[in-house]
PDB file with SEQRES, HELIX, SHEET and CRYST1 records, atoms N, CA, C and O in Angstrom:
SEQRES   1 A   91  MET ALA ARG VAL LEU ASP ILE SER TYR ILE PRO THR GLY          
SEQRES   2 A   91  ASP GLY TRP LEU TYR LEU ALA THR VAL LEU ASP LEU GLU          
SEQRES   3 A   91  PRO ARG ARG LEU LEU GLY TYR SER MET ALA THR HIS MET          
SEQRES   4 A   91  CYS THR SER LEU ILE ARG ASP ALA LEU ASP ASP VAL ALA          
SEQRES   5 A   91  GLY ASP VAL THR ALA GLY MET VAL PHE HIS PRO ASP ARG          
SEQRES   6 A   91  GLY SER GLN TYR ILE SER LEU GLU PHE ALA GLN VAL ILE          
SEQRES   7 A   91  SER ASP ARG GLN MET VAL GLN PHE ALA GLY ARG ILE ARG          
HELIX    1 AA1 THR A   41  ASP A   49  1                                   9    
HELIX    2 AA2 LEU A   72  ASP A   80  1                                   9    
SHEET    1 AA1 5 ARG A  29  ALA A  36  0                                        
SHEET    2 AA1 5 GLY A  15  ASP A  24 -1                                        
SHEET    3 AA1 5 ALA A   2  THR A  12 -1                                        
SHEET    4 AA1 5 VAL A  60  PHE A  61  1                                        
SHEET    5 AA1 5 VAL A  84  GLN A  85  1                                        
CRYST1    1.000    1.000    1.000  90.00  90.00  90.00 P 1           1          
ATOM      1  N   MET A   1     123.127 121.681 104.889  1.00  0.00           N  
ATOM      2  CA  MET A   1     122.148 120.666 105.279  1.00  0.00           C  
ATOM      3  C   MET A   1     122.895 119.630 106.152  1.00  0.00           C  
ATOM      4  O   MET A   1     123.822 118.963 105.693  1.00  0.00           O  
ATOM      5  N   ALA A   2     122.469 119.521 107.397  1.00  0.00           N  
ATOM      6  CA  ALA A   2     123.044 118.560 108.276  1.00  0.00           C  
ATOM      7  C   ALA A   2     122.163 117.268 108.358  1.00  0.00           C  
ATOM      8  O   ALA A   2     120.938 117.318 108.470  1.00  0.00           O  
ATOM      9  N   ARG A   3     122.821 116.209 108.298  1.00  0.00           N  
ATOM     10  CA  ARG A   3     122.150 114.879 108.377  1.00  0.00           C  
ATOM     11  C   ARG A   3     122.727 114.120 109.562  1.00  0.00           C  
ATOM     12  O   ARG A   3     123.898 114.283 109.907  1.00  0.00           O  
ATOM     13  N   VAL A   4     121.960 113.353 110.135  1.00  0.00           N  
ATOM     14  CA  VAL A   4     122.422 112.530 111.297  1.00  0.00           C  
ATOM     15  C   VAL A   4     122.161 111.049 111.014  1.00  0.00           C  
ATOM     16  O   VAL A   4     121.086 110.687 110.536  1.00  0.00           O  
ATOM     17  N   LEU A   5     123.162 110.180 111.315  1.00  0.00           N  
ATOM     18  CA  LEU A   5     122.978 108.795 111.220  1.00  0.00           C  
ATOM     19  C   LEU A   5     122.824 108.309 112.731  1.00  0.00           C  
ATOM     20  O   LEU A   5     123.468 108.827 113.643  1.00  0.00           O  
ATOM     21  N   ASP A   6     121.934 107.290 112.913  1.00  0.00           N  
ATOM     22  CA  ASP A   6     121.637 106.790 114.162  1.00  0.00           C  
ATOM     23  C   ASP A   6     121.228 105.365 114.126  1.00  0.00           C  
ATOM     24  O   ASP A   6     120.594 104.940 113.161  1.00  0.00           O  
ATOM     25  N   ILE A   7     121.532 104.659 115.052  1.00  0.00           N  
ATOM     26  CA  ILE A   7     121.105 103.189 115.261  1.00  0.00           C  
ATOM     27  C   ILE A   7     120.237 103.117 116.477  1.00  0.00           C  
ATOM     28  O   ILE A   7     120.590 103.619 117.544  1.00  0.00           O  
ATOM     29  N   SER A   8     119.016 102.443 116.302  1.00  0.00           N  
ATOM     30  CA  SER A   8     118.099 102.236 117.440  1.00  0.00           C  
ATOM     31  C   SER A   8     118.104 100.693 117.677  1.00  0.00           C  
ATOM     32  O   SER A   8     118.221  99.907 116.737  1.00  0.00           O  
ATOM     33  N   TYR A   9     117.980 100.323 118.885  1.00  0.00           N  
ATOM     34  CA  TYR A   9     117.841  98.896 119.301  1.00  0.00           C  
ATOM     35  C   TYR A   9     116.371  98.619 119.462  1.00  0.00           C  
ATOM     36  O   TYR A   9     115.644  99.401 120.074  1.00  0.00           O  
ATOM     37  N   ILE A  10     115.905  97.436 118.878  1.00  0.00           N  
ATOM     38  CA  ILE A  10     114.541  97.102 119.035  1.00  0.00           C  
ATOM     39  C   ILE A  10     114.427  95.712 119.531  1.00  0.00           C  
ATOM     40  O   ILE A  10     114.717  94.797 118.760  1.00  0.00           O  
ATOM     41  N   PRO A  11     114.008  95.438 120.823  1.00  0.00           N  
ATOM     42  CA  PRO A  11     113.898  94.182 121.304  1.00  0.00           C  
ATOM     43  C   PRO A  11     112.765  93.398 120.632  1.00  0.00           C  
ATOM     44  O   PRO A  11     111.684  93.968 120.480  1.00  0.00           O  
ATOM     45  N   THR A  12     112.928  92.136 120.219  1.00  0.00           N  
ATOM     46  CA  THR A  12     111.906  91.302 119.670  1.00  0.00           C  
ATOM     47  C   THR A  12     111.914  89.946 120.394  1.00  0.00           C  
ATOM     48  O   THR A  12     112.800  89.668 121.202  1.00  0.00           O  
ATOM     49  N   GLY A  13     110.910  89.105 120.089  1.00  0.00           N  
ATOM     50  CA  GLY A  13     110.941  87.794 120.745  1.00  0.00           C  
ATOM     51  C   GLY A  13     112.052  86.904 120.259  1.00  0.00           C  
ATOM     52  O   GLY A  13     112.323  85.889 120.900  1.00  0.00           O  
ATOM     53  N   ASP A  14     112.718  87.223 119.156  1.00  0.00           N  
ATOM     54  CA  ASP A  14     113.766  86.491 118.599  1.00  0.00           C  
ATOM     55  C   ASP A  14     115.162  87.122 118.923  1.00  0.00           C  
ATOM     56  O   ASP A  14     116.187  86.605 118.479  1.00  0.00           O  
ATOM     57  N   GLY A  15     115.185  88.166 119.646  1.00  0.00           N  
ATOM     58  CA  GLY A  15     116.522  88.913 119.862  1.00  0.00           C  
ATOM     59  C   GLY A  15     116.402  90.199 119.426  1.00  0.00           C  
ATOM     60  O   GLY A  15     115.290  90.674 119.195  1.00  0.00           O  
ATOM     61  N   TRP A  16     117.594  90.936 119.258  1.00  0.00           N  
ATOM     62  CA  TRP A  16     117.564  92.430 118.975  1.00  0.00           C  
ATOM     63  C   TRP A  16     117.489  92.515 117.385  1.00  0.00           C  
ATOM     64  O   TRP A  16     118.014  91.715 116.611  1.00  0.00           O  
ATOM     65  N   LEU A  17     116.750  93.613 117.051  1.00  0.00           N  
ATOM     66  CA  LEU A  17     116.661  94.104 115.695  1.00  0.00           C  
ATOM     67  C   LEU A  17     117.263  95.494 115.688  1.00  0.00           C  
ATOM     68  O   LEU A  17     116.918  96.309 116.545  1.00  0.00           O  
ATOM     69  N   TYR A  18     118.162  95.799 114.741  1.00  0.00           N  
ATOM     70  CA  TYR A  18     118.818  97.161 114.784  1.00  0.00           C  
ATOM     71  C   TYR A  18     118.233  97.925 113.515  1.00  0.00           C  
ATOM     72  O   TYR A  18     118.079  97.420 112.403  1.00  0.00           O  
ATOM     73  N   LEU A  19     117.960  99.128 113.853  1.00  0.00           N  
ATOM     74  CA  LEU A  19     117.320 100.143 112.888  1.00  0.00           C  
ATOM     75  C   LEU A  19     118.375 101.263 112.671  1.00  0.00           C  
ATOM     76  O   LEU A  19     118.711 101.994 113.603  1.00  0.00           O  
ATOM     77  N   ALA A  20     118.840 101.371 111.534  1.00  0.00           N  
ATOM     78  CA  ALA A  20     119.793 102.503 111.213  1.00  0.00           C  
ATOM     79  C   ALA A  20     118.933 103.506 110.371  1.00  0.00           C  
ATOM     80  O   ALA A  20     118.278 103.117 109.404  1.00  0.00           O  
ATOM     81  N   THR A  21     118.962 104.846 110.786  1.00  0.00           N  
ATOM     82  CA  THR A  21     118.253 105.766 110.128  1.00  0.00           C  
ATOM     83  C   THR A  21     119.143 106.993 109.542  1.00  0.00           C  
ATOM     84  O   THR A  21     120.220 107.266 110.074  1.00  0.00           O  
ATOM     85  N   VAL A  22     118.723 107.618 108.586  1.00  0.00           N  
ATOM     86  CA  VAL A  22     119.374 108.814 108.003  1.00  0.00           C  
ATOM     87  C   VAL A  22     118.312 109.899 108.176  1.00  0.00           C  
ATOM     88  O   VAL A  22     117.240 109.861 107.573  1.00  0.00           O  
ATOM     89  N   LEU A  23     118.666 110.891 109.046  1.00  0.00           N  
ATOM     90  CA  LEU A  23     117.639 111.919 109.229  1.00  0.00           C  
ATOM     91  C   LEU A  23     118.134 113.250 108.739  1.00  0.00           C  
ATOM     92  O   LEU A  23     119.333 113.519 108.808  1.00  0.00           O  
ATOM     93  N   ASP A  24     117.246 114.099 108.242  1.00  0.00           N  
ATOM     94  CA  ASP A  24     117.621 115.427 107.889  1.00  0.00           C  
ATOM     95  C   ASP A  24     117.166 116.302 109.052  1.00  0.00           C  
ATOM     96  O   ASP A  24     116.006 116.252 109.460  1.00  0.00           O  
ATOM     97  N   LEU A  25     118.052 117.073 109.560  1.00  0.00           N  
ATOM     98  CA  LEU A  25     117.834 117.823 110.685  1.00  0.00           C  
ATOM     99  C   LEU A  25     116.939 119.046 110.588  1.00  0.00           C  
ATOM    100  O   LEU A  25     116.171 119.351 111.500  1.00  0.00           O  
ATOM    101  N   GLU A  26     117.060 119.755 109.436  1.00  0.00           N  
ATOM    102  CA  GLU A  26     116.287 120.863 109.204  1.00  0.00           C  
ATOM    103  C   GLU A  26     114.740 120.706 109.146  1.00  0.00           C  
ATOM    104  O   GLU A  26     114.001 121.249 109.967  1.00  0.00           O  
ATOM    105  N   PRO A  27     114.302 119.933 108.130  1.00  0.00           N  
ATOM    106  CA  PRO A  27     112.829 119.695 108.121  1.00  0.00           C  
ATOM    107  C   PRO A  27     112.422 118.420 109.049  1.00  0.00           C  
ATOM    108  O   PRO A  27     111.260 118.017 109.090  1.00  0.00           O  
ATOM    109  N   ARG A  28     113.387 117.874 109.725  1.00  0.00           N  
ATOM    110  CA  ARG A  28     113.212 116.739 110.613  1.00  0.00           C  
ATOM    111  C   ARG A  28     112.436 115.621 109.920  1.00  0.00           C  
ATOM    112  O   ARG A  28     111.345 115.218 110.323  1.00  0.00           O  
ATOM    113  N   ARG A  29     113.045 115.176 108.906  1.00  0.00           N  
ATOM    114  CA  ARG A  29     112.360 114.015 108.146  1.00  0.00           C  
ATOM    115  C   ARG A  29     113.450 112.844 107.897  1.00  0.00           C  
ATOM    116  O   ARG A  29     114.671 112.991 107.851  1.00  0.00           O  
ATOM    117  N   LEU A  30     112.790 111.771 107.764  1.00  0.00           N  
ATOM    118  CA  LEU A  30     113.538 110.493 107.461  1.00  0.00           C  
ATOM    119  C   LEU A  30     113.996 110.463 106.054  1.00  0.00           C  
ATOM    120  O   LEU A  30     113.163 110.656 105.168  1.00  0.00           O  
ATOM    121  N   LEU A  31     115.251 110.240 105.755  1.00  0.00           N  
ATOM    122  CA  LEU A  31     115.670 110.134 104.355  1.00  0.00           C  
ATOM    123  C   LEU A  31     115.852 108.670 103.902  1.00  0.00           C  
ATOM    124  O   LEU A  31     115.569 108.308 102.760  1.00  0.00           O  
ATOM    125  N   GLY A  32     116.301 107.911 104.777  1.00  0.00           N  
ATOM    126  CA  GLY A  32     116.551 106.454 104.511  1.00  0.00           C  
ATOM    127  C   GLY A  32     116.704 105.636 105.714  1.00  0.00           C  
ATOM    128  O   GLY A  32     116.972 106.163 106.793  1.00  0.00           O  
ATOM    129  N   TYR A  33     116.543 104.335 105.578  1.00  0.00           N  
ATOM    130  CA  TYR A  33     116.726 103.470 106.731  1.00  0.00           C  
ATOM    131  C   TYR A  33     117.124 102.039 106.359  1.00  0.00           C  
ATOM    132  O   TYR A  33     117.059 101.668 105.187  1.00  0.00           O  
ATOM    133  N   SER A  34     117.529 101.247 107.325  1.00  0.00           N  
ATOM    134  CA  SER A  34     117.839  99.791 107.009  1.00  0.00           C  
ATOM    135  C   SER A  34     117.744  99.095 108.354  1.00  0.00           C  
ATOM    136  O   SER A  34     118.088  99.646 109.400  1.00  0.00           O  
ATOM    137  N   MET A  35     117.260  97.856 108.286  1.00  0.00           N  
ATOM    138  CA  MET A  35     117.131  97.056 109.485  1.00  0.00           C  
ATOM    139  C   MET A  35     117.905  95.745 109.352  1.00  0.00           C  
ATOM    140  O   MET A  35     118.013  95.241 108.235  1.00  0.00           O  
ATOM    141  N   ALA A  36     118.415  95.202 110.352  1.00  0.00           N  
ATOM    142  CA  ALA A  36     119.175  93.995 110.349  1.00  0.00           C  
ATOM    143  C   ALA A  36     119.301  93.404 111.698  1.00  0.00           C  
ATOM    144  O   ALA A  36     118.994  94.085 112.677  1.00  0.00           O  
ATOM    145  N   THR A  37     119.731  92.183 111.830  1.00  0.00           N  
ATOM    146  CA  THR A  37     120.001  91.561 113.160  1.00  0.00           C  
ATOM    147  C   THR A  37     121.394  91.741 113.695  1.00  0.00           C  
ATOM    148  O   THR A  37     121.784  91.072 114.652  1.00  0.00           O  
ATOM    149  N   HIS A  38     122.214  92.704 113.046  1.00  0.00           N  
ATOM    150  CA  HIS A  38     123.563  92.927 113.410  1.00  0.00           C  
ATOM    151  C   HIS A  38     123.789  94.431 113.414  1.00  0.00           C  
ATOM    152  O   HIS A  38     122.935  95.147 112.891  1.00  0.00           O  
ATOM    153  N   MET A  39     124.833  94.942 113.942  1.00  0.00           N  
ATOM    154  CA  MET A  39     125.142  96.316 113.948  1.00  0.00           C  
ATOM    155  C   MET A  39     126.492  96.589 113.182  1.00  0.00           C  
ATOM    156  O   MET A  39     127.287  97.449 113.560  1.00  0.00           O  
ATOM    157  N   CYS A  40     126.681  95.827 112.126  1.00  0.00           N  
ATOM    158  CA  CYS A  40     127.816  96.048 111.285  1.00  0.00           C  
ATOM    159  C   CYS A  40     127.881  97.326 110.448  1.00  0.00           C  
ATOM    160  O   CYS A  40     126.813  97.912 110.274  1.00  0.00           O  
ATOM    161  N   THR A  41     128.932  97.808 109.935  1.00  0.00           N  
ATOM    162  CA  THR A  41     128.888  98.934 109.040  1.00  0.00           C  
ATOM    163  C   THR A  41     128.084  98.838 107.906  1.00  0.00           C  
ATOM    164  O   THR A  41     127.663  99.850 107.346  1.00  0.00           O  
ATOM    165  N   SER A  42     127.813  97.623 107.487  1.00  0.00           N  
ATOM    166  CA  SER A  42     126.912  97.392 106.257  1.00  0.00           C  
ATOM    167  C   SER A  42     125.394  97.847 106.651  1.00  0.00           C  
ATOM    168  O   SER A  42     124.593  98.223 105.796  1.00  0.00           O  
ATOM    169  N   LEU A  43     125.132  97.781 107.851  1.00  0.00           N  
ATOM    170  CA  LEU A  43     123.701  98.325 108.231  1.00  0.00           C  
ATOM    171  C   LEU A  43     123.627  99.807 107.924  1.00  0.00           C  
ATOM    172  O   LEU A  43     122.630 100.285 107.384  1.00  0.00           O  
ATOM    173  N   ILE A  44     124.729 100.569 108.282  1.00  0.00           N  
ATOM    174  CA  ILE A  44     124.612 101.950 107.915  1.00  0.00           C  
ATOM    175  C   ILE A  44     124.787 102.176 106.382  1.00  0.00           C  
ATOM    176  O   ILE A  44     124.108 103.008 105.780  1.00  0.00           O  
ATOM    177  N   ARG A  45     125.652 101.462 105.830  1.00  0.00           N  
ATOM    178  CA  ARG A  45     125.753 101.672 104.412  1.00  0.00           C  
ATOM    179  C   ARG A  45     124.455 101.345 103.650  1.00  0.00           C  
ATOM    180  O   ARG A  45     124.141 102.002 102.658  1.00  0.00           O  
ATOM    181  N   ASP A  46     123.762 100.411 104.075  1.00  0.00           N  
ATOM    182  CA  ASP A  46     122.448 100.168 103.459  1.00  0.00           C  
ATOM    183  C   ASP A  46     121.433 101.193 103.716  1.00  0.00           C  
ATOM    184  O   ASP A  46     120.558 101.426 102.883  1.00  0.00           O  
ATOM    185  N   ALA A  47     121.513 101.834 104.862  1.00  0.00           N  
ATOM    186  CA  ALA A  47     120.608 103.022 105.096  1.00  0.00           C  
ATOM    187  C   ALA A  47     120.940 104.170 104.238  1.00  0.00           C  
ATOM    188  O   ALA A  47     120.053 104.889 103.778  1.00  0.00           O  
ATOM    189  N   LEU A  48     122.172 104.363 104.012  1.00  0.00           N  
ATOM    190  CA  LEU A  48     122.668 105.387 103.090  1.00  0.00           C  
ATOM    191  C   LEU A  48     122.242 105.059 101.637  1.00  0.00           C  
ATOM    192  O   LEU A  48     121.879 105.956 100.876  1.00  0.00           O  
ATOM    193  N   ASP A  49     122.287 103.879 101.300  1.00  0.00           N  
ATOM    194  CA  ASP A  49     121.862 103.419  99.929  1.00  0.00           C  
ATOM    195  C   ASP A  49     120.380 103.573  99.768  1.00  0.00           C  
ATOM    196  O   ASP A  49     119.899 103.609  98.636  1.00  0.00           O  
ATOM    197  N   ASP A  50     119.638 103.665 100.826  1.00  0.00           N  
ATOM    198  CA  ASP A  50     118.223 103.903 100.775  1.00  0.00           C  
ATOM    199  C   ASP A  50     117.841 105.266 100.593  1.00  0.00           C  
ATOM    200  O   ASP A  50     116.683 105.539 100.278  1.00  0.00           O  
ATOM    201  N   VAL A  51     118.782 106.221 100.776  1.00  0.00           N  
ATOM    202  CA  VAL A  51     118.417 107.662 100.509  1.00  0.00           C  
ATOM    203  C   VAL A  51     118.202 107.840  99.088  1.00  0.00           C  
ATOM    204  O   VAL A  51     119.000 107.460  98.232  1.00  0.00           O  
ATOM    205  N   ALA A  52     117.048 108.458  98.844  1.00  0.00           N  
ATOM    206  CA  ALA A  52     116.606 108.559  97.324  1.00  0.00           C  
ATOM    207  C   ALA A  52     117.548 109.459  96.579  1.00  0.00           C  
ATOM    208  O   ALA A  52     118.047 110.462  97.089  1.00  0.00           O  
ATOM    209  N   GLY A  53     117.767 109.058  95.359  1.00  0.00           N  
ATOM    210  CA  GLY A  53     118.520 109.967  94.427  1.00  0.00           C  
ATOM    211  C   GLY A  53     119.965 110.132  94.767  1.00  0.00           C  
ATOM    212  O   GLY A  53     120.429 109.446  95.677  1.00  0.00           O  
ATOM    213  N   ASP A  54     120.720 110.982  94.118  1.00  0.00           N  
ATOM    214  CA  ASP A  54     122.121 111.314  94.413  1.00  0.00           C  
ATOM    215  C   ASP A  54     122.191 112.490  95.291  1.00  0.00           C  
ATOM    216  O   ASP A  54     122.762 113.512  94.912  1.00  0.00           O  
ATOM    217  N   VAL A  55     121.613 112.391  96.503  1.00  0.00           N  
ATOM    218  CA  VAL A  55     121.644 113.637  97.393  1.00  0.00           C  
ATOM    219  C   VAL A  55     122.638 113.430  98.517  1.00  0.00           C  
ATOM    220  O   VAL A  55     122.585 114.146  99.517  1.00  0.00           O  
ATOM    221  N   THR A  56     123.550 112.466  98.384  1.00  0.00           N  
ATOM    222  CA  THR A  56     124.465 112.285  99.529  1.00  0.00           C  
ATOM    223  C   THR A  56     125.719 113.136  99.311  1.00  0.00           C  
ATOM    224  O   THR A  56     126.385 113.467 100.293  1.00  0.00           O  
ATOM    225  N   ALA A  57     126.080 113.514  98.059  1.00  0.00           N  
ATOM    226  CA  ALA A  57     127.280 114.376  97.764  1.00  0.00           C  
ATOM    227  C   ALA A  57     127.137 115.719  98.460  1.00  0.00           C  
ATOM    228  O   ALA A  57     126.173 116.467  98.299  1.00  0.00           O  
ATOM    229  N   GLY A  58     128.173 115.961  99.243  1.00  0.00           N  
ATOM    230  CA  GLY A  58     128.230 117.323  99.944  1.00  0.00           C  
ATOM    231  C   GLY A  58     127.532 117.210 101.328  1.00  0.00           C  
ATOM    232  O   GLY A  58     127.624 118.132 102.139  1.00  0.00           O  
ATOM    233  N   MET A  59     126.840 116.089 101.592  1.00  0.00           N  
ATOM    234  CA  MET A  59     126.117 116.027 102.906  1.00  0.00           C  
ATOM    235  C   MET A  59     127.113 116.103 104.088  1.00  0.00           C  
ATOM    236  O   MET A  59     128.198 115.532 103.977  1.00  0.00           O  
ATOM    237  N   VAL A  60     126.811 116.751 105.164  1.00  0.00           N  
ATOM    238  CA  VAL A  60     127.579 116.684 106.405  1.00  0.00           C  
ATOM    239  C   VAL A  60     126.796 115.852 107.355  1.00  0.00           C  
ATOM    240  O   VAL A  60     125.648 116.134 107.696  1.00  0.00           O  
ATOM    241  N   PHE A  61     127.478 114.789 107.781  1.00  0.00           N  
ATOM    242  CA  PHE A  61     126.800 113.758 108.727  1.00  0.00           C  
ATOM    243  C   PHE A  61     127.483 114.009 110.020  1.00  0.00           C  
ATOM    244  O   PHE A  61     128.692 114.215 110.132  1.00  0.00           O  
ATOM    245  N   HIS A  62     126.502 113.972 111.118  1.00  0.00           N  
ATOM    246  CA  HIS A  62     126.990 114.043 112.473  1.00  0.00           C  
ATOM    247  C   HIS A  62     126.697 112.726 113.178  1.00  0.00           C  
ATOM    248  O   HIS A  62     125.708 112.616 113.901  1.00  0.00           O  
ATOM    249  N   PRO A  63     127.534 111.745 112.976  1.00  0.00           N  
ATOM    250  CA  PRO A  63     127.330 110.430 113.742  1.00  0.00           C  
ATOM    251  C   PRO A  63     127.827 110.461 115.066  1.00  0.00           C  
ATOM    252  O   PRO A  63     128.569 111.380 115.412  1.00  0.00           O  
ATOM    253  N   ASP A  64     127.453 109.431 115.953  1.00  0.00           N  
ATOM    254  CA  ASP A  64     128.093 109.319 117.198  1.00  0.00           C  
ATOM    255  C   ASP A  64     129.472 108.660 117.049  1.00  0.00           C  
ATOM    256  O   ASP A  64     129.967 108.559 115.926  1.00  0.00           O  
ATOM    257  N   ARG A  65     130.050 108.252 118.034  1.00  0.00           N  
ATOM    258  CA  ARG A  65     131.340 107.684 118.060  1.00  0.00           C  
ATOM    259  C   ARG A  65     131.342 106.104 118.163  1.00  0.00           C  
ATOM    260  O   ARG A  65     132.262 105.503 118.717  1.00  0.00           O  
ATOM    261  N   GLY A  66     130.376 105.541 117.659  1.00  0.00           N  
ATOM    262  CA  GLY A  66     130.276 104.051 117.698  1.00  0.00           C  
ATOM    263  C   GLY A  66     131.249 103.472 116.732  1.00  0.00           C  
ATOM    264  O   GLY A  66     131.632 104.106 115.749  1.00  0.00           O  
ATOM    265  N   SER A  67     131.648 102.269 117.012  1.00  0.00           N  
ATOM    266  CA  SER A  67     132.584 101.603 116.177  1.00  0.00           C  
ATOM    267  C   SER A  67     132.328 101.479 114.687  1.00  0.00           C  
ATOM    268  O   SER A  67     133.252 101.425 113.877  1.00  0.00           O  
ATOM    269  N   GLN A  68     130.973 101.431 114.330  1.00  0.00           N  
ATOM    270  CA  GLN A  68     130.631 101.410 112.943  1.00  0.00           C  
ATOM    271  C   GLN A  68     131.029 102.702 112.239  1.00  0.00           C  
ATOM    272  O   GLN A  68     131.486 102.681 111.096  1.00  0.00           O  
ATOM    273  N   TYR A  69     130.859 103.785 112.906  1.00  0.00           N  
ATOM    274  CA  TYR A  69     131.142 105.108 112.306  1.00  0.00           C  
ATOM    275  C   TYR A  69     132.665 105.464 112.236  1.00  0.00           C  
ATOM    276  O   TYR A  69     133.044 106.330 111.448  1.00  0.00           O  
ATOM    277  N   ILE A  70     133.463 104.863 112.980  1.00  0.00           N  
ATOM    278  CA  ILE A  70     134.861 105.263 112.989  1.00  0.00           C  
ATOM    279  C   ILE A  70     135.683 104.122 112.289  1.00  0.00           C  
ATOM    280  O   ILE A  70     136.911 104.142 112.362  1.00  0.00           O  
ATOM    281  N   SER A  71     135.038 103.151 111.630  1.00  0.00           N  
ATOM    282  CA  SER A  71     135.804 102.106 110.913  1.00  0.00           C  
ATOM    283  C   SER A  71     136.299 102.645 109.590  1.00  0.00           C  
ATOM    284  O   SER A  71     135.768 103.587 109.001  1.00  0.00           O  
ATOM    285  N   LEU A  72     137.366 101.970 109.165  1.00  0.00           N  
ATOM    286  CA  LEU A  72     137.889 102.222 107.840  1.00  0.00           C  
ATOM    287  C   LEU A  72     136.920 102.037 106.744  1.00  0.00           C  
ATOM    288  O   LEU A  72     136.927 102.782 105.764  1.00  0.00           O  
ATOM    289  N   GLU A  73     135.983 100.944 106.900  1.00  0.00           N  
ATOM    290  CA  GLU A  73     134.976 100.597 105.859  1.00  0.00           C  
ATOM    291  C   GLU A  73     133.992 101.850 105.809  1.00  0.00           C  
ATOM    292  O   GLU A  73     133.554 102.204 104.715  1.00  0.00           O  
ATOM    293  N   PHE A  74     133.681 102.444 106.829  1.00  0.00           N  
ATOM    294  CA  PHE A  74     132.735 103.556 106.863  1.00  0.00           C  
ATOM    295  C   PHE A  74     133.454 104.801 106.282  1.00  0.00           C  
ATOM    296  O   PHE A  74     132.810 105.557 105.555  1.00  0.00           O  
ATOM    297  N   ALA A  75     134.579 105.018 106.527  1.00  0.00           N  
ATOM    298  CA  ALA A  75     135.447 106.066 105.979  1.00  0.00           C  
ATOM    299  C   ALA A  75     135.345 106.029 104.376  1.00  0.00           C  
ATOM    300  O   ALA A  75     135.132 107.018 103.675  1.00  0.00           O  
ATOM    301  N   GLN A  76     135.531 104.731 103.923  1.00  0.00           N  
ATOM    302  CA  GLN A  76     135.414 104.607 102.453  1.00  0.00           C  
ATOM    303  C   GLN A  76     134.014 104.860 101.971  1.00  0.00           C  
ATOM    304  O   GLN A  76     133.839 105.433 100.895  1.00  0.00           O  
ATOM    305  N   VAL A  77     133.026 104.467 102.702  1.00  0.00           N  
ATOM    306  CA  VAL A  77     131.534 104.731 102.290  1.00  0.00           C  
ATOM    307  C   VAL A  77     131.406 106.265 102.275  1.00  0.00           C  
ATOM    308  O   VAL A  77     130.795 106.795 101.347  1.00  0.00           O  
ATOM    309  N   ILE A  78     131.900 106.930 103.161  1.00  0.00           N  
ATOM    310  CA  ILE A  78     131.788 108.411 103.215  1.00  0.00           C  
ATOM    311  C   ILE A  78     132.515 109.031 101.993  1.00  0.00           C  
ATOM    312  O   ILE A  78     131.959 109.895 101.316  1.00  0.00           O  
ATOM    313  N   SER A  79     133.714 108.599 101.729  1.00  0.00           N  
ATOM    314  CA  SER A  79     134.489 109.036 100.638  1.00  0.00           C  
ATOM    315  C   SER A  79     133.802 108.712  99.313  1.00  0.00           C  
ATOM    316  O   SER A  79     133.695 109.602  98.469  1.00  0.00           O  
ATOM    317  N   ASP A  80     133.349 107.531  99.095  1.00  0.00           N  
ATOM    318  CA  ASP A  80     132.722 107.115  97.871  1.00  0.00           C  
ATOM    319  C   ASP A  80     131.525 108.029  97.508  1.00  0.00           C  
ATOM    320  O   ASP A  80     131.283 108.308  96.333  1.00  0.00           O  
ATOM    321  N   ARG A  81     130.777 108.494  98.549  1.00  0.00           N  
ATOM    322  CA  ARG A  81     129.585 109.324  98.366  1.00  0.00           C  
ATOM    323  C   ARG A  81     129.849 110.736  98.435  1.00  0.00           C  
ATOM    324  O   ARG A  81     128.939 111.564  98.399  1.00  0.00           O  
ATOM    325  N   GLN A  82     131.205 111.071  98.543  1.00  0.00           N  
ATOM    326  CA  GLN A  82     131.574 112.525  98.618  1.00  0.00           C  
ATOM    327  C   GLN A  82     130.869 113.318  99.744  1.00  0.00           C  
ATOM    328  O   GLN A  82     130.449 114.461  99.560  1.00  0.00           O  
ATOM    329  N   MET A  83     130.758 112.653 100.926  1.00  0.00           N  
ATOM    330  CA  MET A  83     130.125 113.182 102.101  1.00  0.00           C  
ATOM    331  C   MET A  83     131.233 113.646 103.045  1.00  0.00           C  
ATOM    332  O   MET A  83     132.397 113.262 102.929  1.00  0.00           O  
ATOM    333  N   VAL A  84     130.808 114.493 103.986  1.00  0.00           N  
ATOM    334  CA  VAL A  84     131.749 114.955 105.010  1.00  0.00           C  
ATOM    335  C   VAL A  84     131.213 114.491 106.316  1.00  0.00           C  
ATOM    336  O   VAL A  84     130.040 114.676 106.640  1.00  0.00           O  
ATOM    337  N   GLN A  85     132.143 113.846 107.109  1.00  0.00           N  
ATOM    338  CA  GLN A  85     131.776 113.430 108.492  1.00  0.00           C  
ATOM    339  C   GLN A  85     132.255 114.328 109.459  1.00  0.00           C  
ATOM    340  O   GLN A  85     133.442 114.654 109.442  1.00  0.00           O  
ATOM    341  N   PHE A  86     131.386 114.820 110.397  1.00  0.00           N  
ATOM    342  CA  PHE A  86     131.855 115.700 111.402  1.00  0.00           C  
ATOM    343  C   PHE A  86     131.378 115.106 112.796  1.00  0.00           C  
ATOM    344  O   PHE A  86     130.173 114.933 112.977  1.00  0.00           O  
ATOM    345  N   ALA A  87     132.233 114.815 113.712  1.00  0.00           N  
ATOM    346  CA  ALA A  87     131.935 114.326 114.995  1.00  0.00           C  
ATOM    347  C   ALA A  87     132.430 115.348 115.981  1.00  0.00           C  
ATOM    348  O   ALA A  87     133.618 115.663 116.037  1.00  0.00           O  
ATOM    349  N   GLY A  88     131.452 115.889 116.799  1.00  0.00           N  
ATOM    350  CA  GLY A  88     131.883 116.831 117.827  1.00  0.00           C  
ATOM    351  C   GLY A  88     132.892 116.411 118.762  1.00  0.00           C  
ATOM    352  O   GLY A  88     133.229 115.230 118.844  1.00  0.00           O  
ATOM    353  N   ARG A  89     133.412 117.363 119.502  1.00  0.00           N  
ATOM    354  CA  ARG A  89     134.527 117.035 120.438  1.00  0.00           C  
ATOM    355  C   ARG A  89     133.931 116.224 121.604  1.00  0.00           C  
ATOM    356  O   ARG A  89     132.726 116.242 121.855  1.00  0.00           O  
ATOM    357  N   ILE A  90     134.867 115.486 122.330  1.00  0.00           N  
ATOM    358  CA  ILE A  90     134.456 114.852 123.498  1.00  0.00           C  
ATOM    359  C   ILE A  90     134.583 115.774 124.670  1.00  0.00           C  
ATOM    360  O   ILE A  90     135.631 116.399 124.834  1.00  0.00           O  
ATOM    361  N   ARG A  91     133.542 115.898 125.520  1.00  0.00           N  
ATOM    362  CA  ARG A  91     133.628 116.706 126.733  1.00  0.00           C  
ATOM    363  C   ARG A  91     134.244 116.043 127.827  1.00  0.00           C  
ATOM    364  O   ARG A  91     134.374 116.622 128.905  1.00  0.00           O  
TER     365      ARG A  91                                                      
END                                                                             
């Protein structure tokens, strides 16, 4: 099962709102999400926390190379949840 983490930028009258989503690629469904006015690693962690049940163990995630995904804090989040992070090669 491959999952993707992504952050979308949403312009509002008060500034930017950031939406982090956890998507399952096979049935193309939303598993969890989080919104905030910042793009810190906690935004992604909160989206993972929103994923129902204990379904994160063994998940393979394909994030982009944003600073949130390559931080030591995110590496700990991945490790704590027994997930595997896979980022493709740079072309």
